[in-house]
C-alpha positions in Angstrom: 9.4 -12.3 -0.5 10.0 -11.2 -4.0 7.0 -13.2 -5.2 4.8 -11.5 -2.6 6.0 -7.9 -3.2 6.6 -8.0 -7.0 2.9 -7.8 -8.2 2.7 -4.2 -7.0 5.5 -3.2 -9.4 4.4 -5.2 -12.4 1.7 -4.8 -15.1 -1.3 -7.1 -15.0 0.2 -9.0 -17.9 3.5 -9.5 -16.1 1.7 -10.7 -13.0 0.0 -13.6 -14.7 1.3 -17.0 -13.5 3.6 -15.4 -10.8 3.6 -17.4 -7.6 2.7 -15.7 -4.4 5.5 -17.3 -2.4 3.4 -19.5 -0.1 4.8 -22.8 -1.4 8.4 -21.5 -1.2 7.9 -20.2 2.3 6.4 -23.5 3.5 9.4 -25.4 2.0 11.8 -23.0 3.7 10.0 -23.7 7.1 10.4 -27.4 6.5 14.1 -26.9 6.2 14.3 -24.4 9.1 11.2 -24.0 11.3 13.0 -21.2 13.2 13.5 -19.0 10.2 12.0 -15.6 10.9 12.1 -14.6 7.2 10.2 -17.8 6.2 7.4 -17.1 8.7 7.2 -13.5 7.5 6.9 -14.6 3.8 4.3 -17.2 4.7 2.3 -14.6 6.7 2.4 -12.2 3.8 1.3 -14.8 1.4 -1.6 -15.7 3.7 -2.8 -12.1 3.8 -3.2 -12.1 0.0 -5.3 -15.3 0.4 -7.3 -13.3 3.0 -6.5 -15.9 5.7 -6.2 -13.3 8.4 -6.0 -15.4 11.6 -3.4 -17.7 10.0 -1.4 -14.7 8.8 -1.3 -13.2 12.3 -0.2 -16.4 13.8 2.8 -16.5 11.4 3.7 -12.9 12.1 3.6 -13.5 15.8 5.8 -16.6 15.4 8.3 -14.5 13.3 8.4 -11.8 16.0 8.8 -14.3 18.8 11.8 -15.8 17.1 13.4 -12.4 16.3 11.7 -9.4 18.0 14.1 -7.0 16.3 13.5 -8.1 12.7 12.6 -5.0 10.8 10.8 -6.8 8.0 8.6 -8.7 10.5 7.4 -5.5 12.1 7.0 -3.8 8.8 5.0 -6.4 7.0 2.9 -7.1 10.1 2.0 -3.4 10.1 1.6 -2.8 6.4 0.0 -6.0 5.3 -2.0 -7.1 8.3 -2.7 -4.4 10.9 -3.6 -1.6 8.3 -6.1 -3.9 6.5 -7.6 -4.8 9.9 -8.0 -1.0 10.8 -5.8 -1.6 13.8 -4.1 1.7 13.1 -2.5 2.5 16.5 -0.9 -1.0 16.6 0.2 -0.6 13.0 2.0 2.7 13.7 3.7 1.3 16.7 5.0 -1.7 14.6 6.3 0.8 12.0 8.2 2.6 14.7 9.7 -0.7 15.9 10.7 -1.5 12.4 12.4 1.9 12.0 14.3 1.4 15.3 15.9 -1.7 13.6 16.3 -0.2 10.2 16.1 3.6 10.4 17.4 4.2 6.9 15.0 1.9 5.0 13.4 4.0 2.3 10.4 1.8 1.8 9.6 1.5 5.6 10.0 5.2 6.0 7.8 6.0 3.0 5.1 3.6 3.9 5.1 4.8 7.5 4.2 8.1 6.0 1.5 6.4 4.0 0.2 4.6 7.1 -0.1 7.9 8.9 -2.1 9.3 6.0 -4.4 6.2 6.1 -4.8 6.7 9.9 -5.7 10.4 9.1 -2.7 11.8 10.9 -2.1 14.2 8.0 0.4 16.6 9.5 2.5 13.7 10.9 2.3 12.0 7.5 3.7 15.1 5.7 6.5 15.4 8.2 7.4 11.7 7.8 7.4 11.9 4.0 9.6 15.0 4.1 12.0 13.0 6.4 12.0 10.1 3.9 12.8 12.5 1.0 15.6 14.1 3.1 17.2 10.6 3.2 16.7 10.2 -0.6 15.2 13.1 -2.6 14.7 10.8 -5.6 12.9 7.9 -3.9 9.9 7.3 -6.1 7.6 5.7 -3.5 8.1 8.7 -1.2 7.5 11.2 -4.0 4.3 9.3 -5.1 2.9 9.1 -1.6 3.7 12.8 -1.1 1.8 13.6 -4.2 -1.1 11.6 -3.0 -1.1 13.3 0.4 -0.9 16.9 -0.9 -3.6 16.3 -3.5 -5.9 14.8 -0.9 -5.3 17.9 1.2 -6.0 20.2 -1.7 -2.4 21.3 -2.3 -2.5 20.6 -6.0 0.5 22.5 -7.1 2.7 20.7 -4.5 1.2 17.4 -5.6 1.9 18.2 -9.2 5.5 19.0 -8.5 6.0 15.7 -6.6 4.3 13.8 -9.4 6.5 15.4 -12.1 9.5 14.0 -10.3 8.2 10.5 -10.1 6.4 10.1 -13.4 7.6 11.5 -16.7 4.2 11.0 -18.2 2.9 13.8 -15.9 4.7 16.4 -18.0 2.4 15.4 -21.0 -0.9 16.5 -19.4 -2.4 19.8 -18.1 -3.1 19.7 -14.4 -5.2 22.9 -14.4 -5.8 24.6 -11.0 -8.3 22.7 -8.9 -9.5 19.3 -7.7 -11.4 18.3 -10.8 -8.6 19.4 -13.1 -5.9 17.7 -11.0 -7.6 14.3 -10.8 -8.7 14.3 -14.4 -5.0 14.9 -15.3 -4.0 12.1 -12.8 -6.4 9.8 -14.6 -4.6 10.4 -17.8 -1.2 9.9 -16.1 -2.4 6.7 -14.4 -3.7 5.3 -17.7 -0.2 5.6 -19.1 1.0 3.5 -16.2 -0.6 0.8 -14.1 -1.6 0.0 -10.5 -4.3 1.3 -8.2 -3.4 4.9 -8.8 -6.1 5.1 -11.4 -8.8 3.8 -9.0 -7.8 6.4 -6.5 -8.1 9.2 -9.0 -11.4 8.0 -10.3 -12.7 7.7 -6.7 -11.8 11.3 -6.1 -13.8 12.2 -9.2 -16.8 10.2 -8.0 -16.6 7.6 -10.8 -17.9 4.8 -8.6 -18.8 2.2 -11.3 -15.3 2.4 -12.8 -13.7 2.3 -9.4 -15.5 -0.8 -8.3 -14.7 -2.5 -11.5 -11.0 -1.9 -10.9 -11.1 -2.8 -7.2 -12.9 -6.1 -7.8 -10.3 -6.9 -10.5 -7.5 -6.1 -8.0 -8.8 -8.7 -5.6 -7.2 -11.3 -7.9 -4.7 -9.2 -9.8 -3.1 -7.1 -7.1 -4.2 -8.1 -3.6 -0.8 -7.2 -2.1 -1.5 -3.5 -2.6 -5.3 -3.6 -2.4 -5.5 -4.9 1.2 -3.7 -1.8 2.4 -4.9 0.7 -0.2 -8.6 -0.1 0.5 -8.2 1.8 3.8 -7.0 5.0 2.0 -9.1 8.1 2.7 -9.7 8.7 -1.0 -12.0 5.7 -0.9 -14.2 7.1 1.9 -16.9 8.1 -0.6 -17.4 4.4 -1.5 -17.9 3.0 2.0 -21.7 3.4 2.2 -22.2 1.7 -1.2 -23.4 -2.0 -0.9 -20.7 -2.9 -3.5 -18.0 -1.8 -1.1 -19.4 -4.1 1.6 -19.5 -6.9 -0.9 -15.8 -6.2 -1.8 -14.8 -6.3 1.8 -16.6 -9.7 2.2 -14.5 -11.0 -0.7 -11.4 -10.1 1.3 -12.7 -11.3 4.6 -12.4 -7.9 6.0 -14.7 -5.9 8.3 -15.6 -2.3 7.6 
């Protein structure tokens, strides 16, 4: 699972040559065909190969073996159902995951993120506040809170959350409105790495640069891309033929 999740936390240089975990999960299943964890890892690896029917089969096998496995419900929601735009099912799988592991920071935070992607903004805010009540310093929850507040136009709240999660944010002037905020976030994101830069550029209407980054992410960071491509910040891209071409590369329907 570490091979599958790690790319989202590494620089492009650090990702080079990193296995995706497919061979390891297949070997684990040879040793123990009833391993829920191995089925989940293989399913997750298949999503980053954009082999969606095969991935769903493995998730279903994992859940048949152990219906209360939190990771099986979580990764099925986060890495399969959200990319497929099956939002209602995804949110239900998140809730099942939290029944089994109610204190998981990452499941709680990404449940809030999923609610944002599904456009349930008030519920997303409440869920992220709940996550931060469990751990006020959890960086993923702070970052997703910043994303949500900025998208909703609450730029001061977004800035305060971002300052807690990224020390580089203190080096830039966020101004007072949308243009100023996202221009500042571009500067912050350039000092780091990941798809945050593509999100900020999308909100500024810089489509050429956004498509360059998203197409690079197909090979460099598909773990995050398959979920993030459904974020509302990318709505302005969806009528562009380049967006449809990108979706075809990932075997996804708009």
